[in-house]
VMD Tcl script that draws the C-alpha trace (Angstrom):
set ca {
  {-8.92 -16.53 -23.84}
  {-9.20 -20.28 -23.29}
  {-9.50 -21.79 -19.81}
  {-8.14 -25.26 -19.22}
  {-9.48 -27.21 -16.26}
  {-7.10 -29.68 -14.62}
  {-7.20 -31.84 -11.49}
  {-4.36 -31.62 -8.98}
  {-4.34 -32.90 -5.40}
  {-8.14 -33.07 -5.34}
  {-8.32 -29.33 -6.04}
  {-9.53 -27.78 -9.29}
  {-7.12 -25.36 -10.87}
  {-7.72 -23.04 -13.74}
  {-4.96 -21.81 -16.02}
  {-5.47 -19.16 -18.67}
  {-3.71 -19.67 -21.94}
  {-3.58 -17.72 -25.15}
  {-4.41 -14.25 -23.78}
  {-3.16 -11.33 -21.74}
  {-4.68 -9.29 -18.91}
  {-3.54 -5.81 -17.91}
  {-3.99 -4.62 -14.34}
  {-5.04 -7.91 -12.79}
  {-2.50 -10.68 -13.37}
  {1.14 -9.64 -13.24}
  {2.85 -12.97 -13.78}
  {1.66 -15.83 -15.98}
  {4.49 -18.23 -15.11}
  {2.74 -21.47 -14.16}
  {5.84 -22.76 -12.40}
  {5.93 -19.69 -10.16}
  {2.31 -20.11 -9.06}
  {2.82 -23.81 -8.39}
  {5.83 -22.91 -6.24}
  {3.71 -20.45 -4.24}
  {0.91 -22.99 -3.94}
  {3.36 -25.50 -2.46}
  {4.60 -22.88 0.02}
  {1.10 -21.83 1.08}
  {-0.62 -25.20 1.24}
  {0.80 -26.34 4.64}
  {-0.24 -23.04 6.30}
  {-3.73 -22.47 4.94}
  {-5.11 -22.51 8.49}
  {-2.72 -19.89 9.85}
  {-4.05 -16.61 11.28}
  {-1.65 -13.79 12.26}
  {-4.25 -12.47 14.73}
  {-3.09 -15.26 17.05}
  {0.55 -14.32 17.42}
  {1.68 -17.13 19.71}
  {0.16 -19.89 17.60}
  {1.30 -18.58 14.21}
  {4.44 -16.68 15.07}
  {6.15 -17.65 11.81}
  {3.64 -15.63 9.77}
  {4.31 -12.57 11.94}
  {8.05 -13.03 11.45}
  {7.60 -13.25 7.69}
  {5.27 -10.26 7.82}
  {7.97 -8.21 9.56}
  {10.54 -9.27 6.97}
  {8.49 -8.35 3.89}
  {7.75 -4.97 5.49}
  {11.44 -4.30 6.16}
  {12.50 -5.49 2.71}
  {10.01 -3.07 1.18}
  {11.03 -0.23 3.47}
  {14.64 -0.76 2.41}
  {13.64 -0.59 -1.27}
  {11.82 2.68 -0.56}
  {14.82 4.10 1.31}
  {13.25 4.00 4.74}
  {15.37 4.65 7.83}
  {15.40 3.05 11.28}
  {12.24 4.89 12.36}
  {10.17 3.98 9.31}
  {7.68 1.17 9.81}
  {4.69 -0.46 8.18}
  {1.78 -2.86 8.24}
  {0.54 -5.58 5.90}
  {-2.99 -5.14 4.55}
  {-5.32 -6.96 2.17}
  {-4.61 -4.70 -0.81}
  {-3.81 -1.20 -1.99}
  {-7.28 0.06 -1.15}
  {-6.95 -0.97 2.49}
  {-3.44 0.49 2.70}
  {-4.71 3.84 1.43}
  {-7.78 3.77 3.67}
  {-5.71 3.09 6.78}
  {-3.18 5.80 5.97}
  {-6.05 8.29 5.64}
  {-7.45 7.06 8.96}
  {-4.06 7.68 10.57}
  {-3.98 11.25 9.22}
  {-7.55 11.88 10.36}
  {-6.89 10.64 13.87}
  {-3.58 12.49 14.08}
  {-5.16 15.77 13.00}
  {-8.02 15.29 15.45}
  {-5.72 14.53 18.39}
  {-2.95 17.04 17.68}
  {-4.78 19.91 15.96}
  {-8.42 19.48 16.94}
  {-9.56 19.01 13.33}
  {-13.15 17.75 13.16}
  {-13.94 18.43 9.48}
  {-10.90 16.94 7.72}
  {-10.10 17.14 4.02}
  {-7.44 15.76 1.71}
  {-6.22 17.37 -1.52}
  {-5.36 15.26 -4.57}
  {-5.39 15.15 -8.34}
  {-8.56 13.85 -9.99}
  {-6.43 10.92 -11.20}
  {-5.80 9.68 -7.64}
  {-7.12 6.20 -6.95}
  {-10.77 5.73 -5.96}
  {-9.57 4.26 -2.66}
  {-9.12 7.83 -1.42}
  {-12.79 8.52 -2.17}
  {-13.65 5.32 -0.34}
  {-11.67 6.48 2.68}
  {-13.54 9.76 2.47}
  {-16.88 7.95 2.55}
  {-15.86 5.67 5.43}
  {-14.29 8.33 7.62}
  {-16.13 11.52 6.63}
  {-13.09 13.06 4.98}
  {-13.73 15.62 2.24}
  {-11.81 14.81 -0.96}
  {-10.78 17.97 -2.81}
  {-9.83 17.08 -6.37}
  {-7.46 19.04 -8.58}
  {-8.30 18.96 -12.32}
  {-5.53 17.68 -14.57}
  {-3.91 19.88 -17.20}
  {-4.36 19.41 -20.94}
  {-1.29 17.14 -20.96}
  {-2.91 14.87 -18.32}
  {-0.60 15.99 -15.52}
  {-1.52 16.98 -11.98}
  {-1.85 20.76 -11.76}
  {0.49 21.56 -8.87}
  {-0.52 25.23 -8.68}
  {-4.04 24.17 -7.71}
  {-2.88 22.22 -4.66}
  {-1.99 25.29 -2.62}
  {-5.30 26.97 -3.47}
  {-7.24 24.09 -1.93}
  {-5.38 23.80 1.39}
  {-6.96 25.19 4.52}
  {-6.78 24.66 8.29}
  {-8.75 21.41 8.00}
  {-6.45 19.79 5.42}
  {-4.83 16.67 6.85}
  {-2.95 15.25 3.86}
  {-1.86 15.86 0.27}
  {-1.81 12.92 -2.14}
  {0.75 12.14 -4.83}
  {0.39 9.20 -7.23}
  {3.53 7.43 -8.42}
  {2.25 6.66 -11.00}
  {-1.48 7.21 -11.27}
  {-3.64 4.52 -12.82}
  {-5.54 6.38 -15.54}
  {-2.63 7.68 -17.66}
  {0.50 6.31 -16.00}
  {1.93 9.72 -15.11}
  {3.93 10.46 -11.97}
  {2.72 13.39 -9.89}
  {5.37 15.95 -8.78}
  {5.89 14.32 -5.39}
  {8.82 16.49 -4.33}
  {6.80 19.68 -4.86}
  {3.66 18.28 -3.27}
  {5.55 16.90 -0.28}
  {7.45 20.17 0.25}
  {4.14 22.04 0.16}
  {2.64 19.64 2.70}
  {5.67 20.00 4.94}
  {5.41 23.79 4.84}
  {1.87 23.51 6.21}
  {2.79 20.89 8.78}
  {0.57 18.22 7.22}
  {1.19 14.78 5.74}
  {1.91 13.68 2.19}
  {0.95 10.23 0.98}
  {2.88 8.73 -1.93}
  {0.67 6.15 -3.62}
  {3.03 3.65 -5.19}
  {0.57 0.76 -5.45}
  {0.86 0.60 -9.23}
  {4.62 1.28 -9.35}
  {5.20 -1.06 -6.39}
  {8.31 -3.18 -6.98}
  {9.13 -1.58 -10.32}
  {9.65 1.93 -8.90}
  {12.81 1.20 -6.86}
  {14.63 -0.27 -9.87}
  {13.77 2.21 -12.63}
  {16.86 4.39 -12.27}
  {19.09 1.39 -11.56}
  {18.09 0.15 -15.01}
  {19.13 3.43 -16.61}
  {15.80 5.23 -16.90}
  {15.65 8.73 -15.46}
  {12.52 9.59 -13.49}
  {11.37 13.19 -13.43}
  {10.06 12.89 -9.86}
  {11.11 10.94 -6.78}
  {8.54 8.98 -4.81}
  {10.18 7.40 -1.73}
  {11.33 8.33 1.78}
  {14.30 10.28 0.39}
  {11.70 13.01 -0.20}
  {11.57 14.75 3.22}
  {7.86 15.59 3.22}
  {6.63 12.10 2.28}
  {5.10 10.66 5.45}
  {3.40 7.51 4.15}
  {3.61 5.20 1.14}
  {1.38 2.41 -0.18}
  {2.90 -0.44 -2.16}
  {1.52 -3.78 -3.42}
  {3.60 -6.97 -3.44}
  {0.67 -8.78 -5.08}
  {1.54 -6.81 -8.21}
  {5.19 -6.72 -9.26}
  {6.58 -8.76 -6.40}
  {4.46 -11.51 -7.99}
  {2.93 -12.54 -4.68}
  {-0.55 -14.03 -4.16}
  {-3.54 -11.72 -4.29}
  {-4.54 -10.02 -1.08}
  {-1.31 -8.42 0.12}
  {-0.26 -4.77 0.30}
  {2.01 -2.73 2.54}
  {1.31 0.65 4.12}
  {4.54 2.34 5.15}
  {4.91 5.21 7.62}
  {7.78 7.59 8.25}
  {7.18 7.38 12.01}
  {5.80 4.86 14.48}
  {3.71 7.64 15.99}
  {1.76 8.10 12.75}
  {1.25 4.36 12.36}
  {-0.17 4.09 15.87}
  {-3.08 6.39 14.98}
  {-4.66 3.69 12.81}
  {-4.21 0.78 15.25}
  {-7.20 -0.55 17.15}
  {-6.87 -1.95 20.66}
  {-9.59 -2.83 23.18}
  {-8.40 -3.90 26.64}
  {-11.80 -3.86 28.39}
  {-13.64 -6.53 26.37}
  {-14.71 -9.48 28.54}
  {-13.25 -11.80 25.92}
  {-9.76 -10.50 26.55}
  {-7.47 -8.06 24.78}
  {-8.44 -7.45 21.15}
  {-5.78 -5.62 19.14}
  {-5.38 -5.38 15.37}
  {-2.90 -3.73 13.03}
  {-5.40 -3.20 10.21}
  {-9.13 -3.42 9.49}
  {-9.37 -7.21 9.54}
  {-9.25 -9.30 12.70}
  {-8.51 -12.75 11.38}
  {-6.24 -12.64 8.35}
  {-4.93 -15.25 5.90}
  {-1.44 -16.08 7.08}
  {-0.92 -18.19 3.96}
  {-0.95 -15.03 1.84}
  {1.87 -13.60 3.96}
  {3.82 -16.84 3.61}
  {3.26 -16.83 -0.15}
  {4.38 -13.21 -0.43}
  {7.48 -13.92 1.64}
  {8.27 -16.97 -0.50}
  {7.89 -15.00 -3.74}
  {10.08 -12.13 -2.60}
  {12.66 -14.48 -1.09}
  {12.79 -16.66 -4.20}
  {13.00 -13.80 -6.72}
  {15.24 -11.44 -4.73}
  {16.46 -8.15 -6.16}
  {17.47 -9.79 -9.45}
  {13.98 -11.19 -9.95}
}
mol new
graphics top color blue
foreach p $ca { graphics top sphere $p radius 0.5 }
foreach p [lrange $ca 0 end-1] q [lrange $ca 1 end] { graphics top cylinder $p $q radius 0.2 }
display resetview
């Protein structure tokens, strides 16, 4: 791979030519990235933490969430948040399940059940929030072994995980079965669509039959993670965590009203956030539309 260094507006830009990268760069259209750069440049100082000052970034944030919810067949009660990436989306969804189980069921030693092919972000959430990760071995054909899910559920289980698809082999877990099992136990089911992101909703429209569904049309699915910085071709550092209910989303919010500096409330882990990334994501999705 050859890197060409060019000068533009007193900034140094690097363009890669003559090679391909899988799993990192999802669009190599130079014109597209220049378009996003033009959209983001005037708002590099914006910070969605300060709602009154940078209200436009919050408006765009709300729109990219709703656009994504519509693609994933969300209803009027579904909602979401914008995060810094798929890892943060997954971590915050697991935090919501932990806090919900603690408040509503008194669970103090939570666990989640997932295939061994689930993303490492679930292990990271486990380390951060003291959640046990129970991993189901895959079968000889590299599929999640559904029969093992039920055997690993107990009274401390807060969530089952389904990957759509998983990273290692590109297989879709049987979300409908996993979600139905979760629903029968009164626990959550997270559908991890970070990798499928903005390809998933169009697969069947393009004539390809999927064996398993992955979106909010599956009754037991209670949260979904999805990354516009992949196949929505947005700038790096943007993901969306979607929730079936506002009540579940509220469990991962942080709000402090007693600080002598004033009210401090955040929707995700970060306080200050790059509003320019939201603007760039909005611009990419708005420019490309469903056809793009």
